[in-house]
C-alpha positions in Angstrom: 0.1 -0.5 -0.3 1.4 3.3 -1.0 0.7 5.6 2.1 2.2 9.2 2.9 2.2 11.7 5.5 1.6 14.9 5.0 3.2 16.9 7.7 4.2 20.0 6.2 1.7 20.8 4.3 3.9 23.6 2.3 5.7 20.5 0.6 9.2 20.9 -0.5 9.2 23.0 -4.0 6.0 24.6 -4.3 5.7 28.0 -4.1 1.4 28.6 -4.5 0.1 31.6 -3.6 -1.5 31.8 0.5 -4.7 30.6 1.8 -8.0 31.9 0.5 -8.5 34.0 3.5 -9.7 36.7 2.0 -13.0 37.6 0.8 -13.8 36.3 -2.5 -16.9 34.7 -2.8 -17.7 34.4 -6.7 -21.3 36.0 -6.3 -19.7 38.7 -4.2 -16.8 40.0 -6.2 -17.5 43.1 -8.3 -18.2 42.3 -12.2 -14.7 43.4 -13.4 -13.4 40.9 -14.5 -12.2 40.7 -18.2 -13.7 38.1 -20.2 -12.3 34.8 -20.4 -11.8 33.2 -23.8 -14.3 29.7 -23.7 -12.6 26.8 -23.0 -14.5 25.2 -26.3 -14.1 28.2 -28.7 -10.5 28.0 -27.9 -9.7 24.3 -27.5 -7.3 24.6 -30.1 -5.0 26.5 -28.0 -5.2 24.1 -25.7 -4.5 21.2 -28.0 -1.3 22.9 -29.1 -0.9 23.2 -25.3 -1.1 19.1 -24.9 0.7 18.2 -27.9 3.6 16.1 -27.0 2.7 15.9 -23.7 0.6 13.9 -21.2 -2.5 15.5 -19.7 -3.7 15.2 -16.5 -7.3 16.2 -14.9 -8.6 17.9 -11.5 -12.3 18.4 -11.0 -14.2 20.1 -8.5 -17.7 18.6 -7.7 -20.7 21.2 -7.0 -21.2 23.4 -10.0 -18.6 21.5 -12.1 -19.5 17.7 -12.6 -23.0 18.5 -10.5 -25.3 21.5 -10.8 -25.7 24.3 -7.3 -28.8 23.0 -6.1 -30.6 24.1 -2.5 -28.9 21.9 -0.9 -25.1 19.7 -0.9 -27.2 16.4 -0.8 -29.7 17.3 -3.7 -26.5 17.7 -5.9 -26.3 15.0 -7.8 -23.9 14.3 -11.2 -26.2 13.4 -14.4 -25.5 9.8 -15.7 -24.4 11.1 -18.7 -21.9 13.6 -16.6 -20.8 10.2 -15.2 -19.8 8.2 -17.8 -18.0 11.1 -19.9 -15.7 11.1 -16.3 -15.3 7.4 -17.1 -14.1 7.5 -20.3 -11.4 10.1 -19.2 -10.6 8.7 -16.5 -9.8 5.3 -18.6 -7.1 7.3 -20.8 -5.8 9.9 -18.7 -4.9 10.5 -14.5 -8.0 12.1 -13.8 -9.1 13.6 -9.8 -11.3 14.7 -7.9 -10.8 18.1 -5.3 -13.6 19.3 -3.0 -14.5 20.7 0.3 -16.3 17.8 0.8 -16.2 15.4 3.1 -13.4 12.4 1.4 -16.7 9.4 1.8 -19.2 11.9 0.8 -17.4 13.0 -2.6 -16.7 9.7 -3.2 -20.0 8.3 -2.8 -20.9 11.2 -5.2 -18.7 10.3 -7.7 -19.0 6.5 -7.5 -16.2 6.4 -10.0 -13.5 3.6 -9.1 -10.1 4.4 -10.2 -9.3 7.6 -10.0 -8.2 9.9 -6.7 -10.2 11.8 -4.7 -9.2 14.8 -2.3 -11.6 15.4 0.3 -11.8 19.0 2.5 -10.3 20.8 0.3 -6.9 18.4 -0.5 -6.7 17.6 4.2 -8.3 14.5 3.1 -7.2 12.2 0.2 -6.9 9.0 -1.1 -6.5 6.9 -4.3 -6.1 3.8 -6.6 -3.7 1.0 -5.2 -3.8 2.2 -2.1 -2.8 5.5 -2.2 -3.6 7.7 1.0 -2.6 11.4 2.6 -2.7 11.3 6.3 -2.5 15.0 6.7 -1.8 15.6 10.6 -1.9 19.5 9.9 -5.8 18.8 10.0 -6.2 17.2 12.7 -4.9 19.9 15.4 -8.1 22.2 14.5 -10.3 19.6 15.5 -10.6 20.7 19.0 -11.3 24.3 17.9 -13.7 23.4 15.3 -15.4 21.4 17.8 -16.0 24.7 20.1 -17.4 26.6 16.9 -19.8 24.5 15.7 -21.6 24.0 19.2 -20.9 27.9 19.3 -22.9 28.2 16.3 -25.3 26.2 16.9 -26.5 28.0 19.8 -26.1 31.4 18.0 -27.9 30.7 14.8 -29.2 27.1 14.8 -32.6 28.1 15.0 -32.9 30.5 11.8 -35.4 29.3 9.1 -34.3 27.8 6.4 -30.2 27.8 7.8 -28.1 24.7 6.8 -25.4 24.3 9.5 -22.9 21.3 8.1 -20.2 19.9 10.4 -17.3 18.3 7.9 -14.2 17.0 9.6 -12.5 20.1 8.8 -14.6 22.7 8.3 -18.1 24.0 9.2 -20.1 25.3 6.1 -23.2 27.7 6.9 -25.2 26.9 4.0 -27.9 30.3 3.7 -29.1 29.5 0.3 -32.7 29.1 1.5 -32.7 31.8 4.6 -34.4 34.9 4.5 -32.8 38.3 3.1 -33.1 40.3 6.4 -31.5 37.6 8.5 -28.1 37.1 6.4 -26.5 40.1 8.4 -27.4 38.6 11.5 -25.4 35.1 10.2 -22.4 36.6 8.9 -22.4 38.7 12.0 -22.8 35.8 14.7 -19.4 33.9 12.1 -17.7 36.9 12.1 -17.7 36.8 15.9 -17.6 33.3 16.1 -14.3 33.3 13.9 -12.7 35.7 16.1 -13.1 33.6 19.6 -11.1 30.8 17.3 -8.3 31.9 15.9 -7.1 29.1 14.9 -10.0 29.5 12.3 -10.6 31.3 9.1 -14.2 32.7 7.4 -13.8 31.6 3.7 -16.8 32.3 0.8 -18.6 30.0 -1.2 -22.0 30.5 -2.9 -24.7 31.1 -0.8 -22.0 29.3 2.4 -19.8 30.8 4.9 -17.4 28.6 6.1 -15.0 28.3 8.8 -12.1 26.1 7.8 -8.6 25.7 10.1 -6.4 28.8 9.7 -3.8 26.5 8.3 -1.2 27.0 4.9 -2.8 24.7 3.0 -5.5 24.8 0.0 -6.5 23.6 -3.1 -3.3 24.6 -4.9 -1.0 22.8 -2.6 -3.1 20.3 -2.5 -3.1 19.5 -6.5 0.8 20.1 -6.7 0.9 17.8 -3.8 -0.6 15.3 -5.8 0.9 15.7 -9.0 4.7 14.8 -7.2 3.1 12.0 -5.6 1.8 10.3 -8.6 4.9 11.6 -10.4 3.7 13.9 -12.5 5.3 17.1 -11.8 7.3 17.5 -15.1 7.6 19.6 -18.3 6.0 16.6 -20.0 2.2 16.7 -18.5 -0.4 19.2 -18.9 -2.3 19.7 -15.9 -5.4 20.8 -16.3 -8.0 21.8 -13.5 -11.8 22.7 -13.7 -13.7 24.5 -11.1 -16.2 27.3 -9.9 -16.4 28.6 -6.5 -13.5 30.5 -4.5 -11.8 28.1 -3.0 -10.9 27.1 -6.3 -9.1 30.5 -6.8 -6.0 28.8 -4.9 -5.8 26.5 -8.0 -6.0 28.7 -10.9 -3.3 30.8 -9.2 -0.9 27.8 -8.6 -1.4 27.3 -12.4 -0.5 29.8 -13.9 2.2 28.7 -16.0 2.0 25.4 -15.2 -0.7 24.4 -16.7 -4.8 25.0 -17.6 -7.1 27.0 -15.5 -11.0 26.7 -16.6 -13.4 28.1 -14.3 -17.6 27.1 -14.6 -19.2 30.4 -14.6 -22.3 32.6 -15.5 -21.4 35.7 -14.9 -18.0 37.6 -16.0 -16.0 38.2 -12.6 -12.8 38.3 -11.3 -10.4 35.3 -11.4 -6.7 33.7 -12.1 -8.5 30.9 -14.7 -7.3 31.2 -17.9 -10.5 29.8 -19.4 -13.9 29.7 -19.0 -16.9 27.1 -19.3 -21.0 28.2 -18.3 -22.2 25.3 -16.7 -22.0 21.9 -16.3 -23.3 20.8 -19.0 -20.2 22.9 -20.4 -18.2 21.1 -19.0 -19.1 17.4 -20.4 -18.6 18.8 -23.7 -15.1 20.1 -23.1 -14.5 16.8 -21.1 -15.5 14.8 -24.3 -13.5 16.9 -26.8 -10.0 15.6 -24.4 -10.9 12.6 -24.7 -9.5 11.5 -27.6 -6.4 14.2 -27.0 -5.7 12.1 -24.1 -5.7 8.9 -26.0 -3.4 10.2 -28.1 -0.9 11.5 -25.7 -1.2 8.3 -23.3 
């Protein structure tokens, strides 16, 4: 069994930008970003980047492989999307990097033989017994337990609010909350964050999230995986597709080293190089990658 302990999340030789502690949720960002070329319209340019290289692809789950929905349990990957991912995984290294807990995202995707990184990369497993044990995340569990109790007391009774305790984070879903209650919810989140200096506040689509204040994010998880899988080489083109604020860390890490593709309907500031509108376009892009990957494998 391959097994690796990640005691220092920064990882040797990786100079990714810091984590996503600042306010940067897609829905919060000012609509000032320049229009990005579509990854479909620009597919020939991406294919040229891949000439003579092996392609490795990593994807977010919610909003990328599945649509954004009212509650996390409703986020189901369509059968034709799963078929596309399965076919692509047969010819190229493929992984899912999600903010969901590891077992949760594995249960949603249900595809064998690929890499799964849950909790933004704190908890990782893959084929042939591949497993990352990130000891750093364990240090934050007492603070997360305390913060969960505090949030439950302060805002747990608000109608429509869903407090989701993950292993290494607390997600505060307010998509179904009346607008007049959102300011109260954020104030409680800010107060709880202030009372727990080991945690930081992050943003998503209709979500606040309390995360460990660790030097770790999707970008570092991505390149740690690439090194472990022996894919951090000049003859490998890394493609990452995601839709949310936490994916920006991966997009920044990829600049000059791979292809970042953001899934979005409206323009906003992003470190990605290309865009796709929705999971339907993601599926079309993945299908177009398959013959390209078969030719490079």
